[in-house]
N, C-alpha and C positions, 0 to 999 in steps of 0.2 A: 651778605654779600659786599656792602661796601665797606664792612670791617676786613674783610678778606682782601678785599682789592687794596684799602689801604696799608694793609701788611705786607702785601706783595711790592708795593711801591716804596714803601720805607724799606726794605730788605735789599732791592735792588739799589736804591741811592747809596745805604750805608756800604754797601759792596764793592761801588766803585769808589768812593771816599777812602777806605782801608785799604784797597788794593795798590794806590800811588804809594810809591817809595817815600819812606820818611825824609824828610828834608830836600826832596826834590824840588828844583826850581826850573823854570823854564829855561831851554838851552836855543842859543843862537846857532843856526847852521846856515851855509850858504849852499842854494842849491843853482845857482849861476855866477858867472865872475865877469868881471870887465878887465879888457887886456889892456887898456889904455893907462898912462902913469897920472897918479896925481899930483899935482903942486905939493911941497912941502908944506908951502905956506897955508895950506887949507887943512892940514891935518894936526888935531888938536890932542888925540891919544887914539891907541890902537890897541888890540887883544886877539890873541889867537883864540880861535874857537874852540868849542869841546872836543875830546877826544870821543866822544860818542857820536860825532857828526861823521857822515859817510866820507865825505871828503874833508882835507884839512883845509884851513884860508884863516885870512888875517883881517880884521874888521877893523 
């Protein structure tokens, strides 16, 4: 019984690991926005969010 349970858990774990796309990295997406302007002296760098995000943004 324990062996069967271990086999099921191992199969479930391996299928989750293998189902992730190769080379996938966490994607930063914005879900809320700020309308106020940020002073230029406070900005060190910026980048556009991924095209996989539901709404485009600059972070």
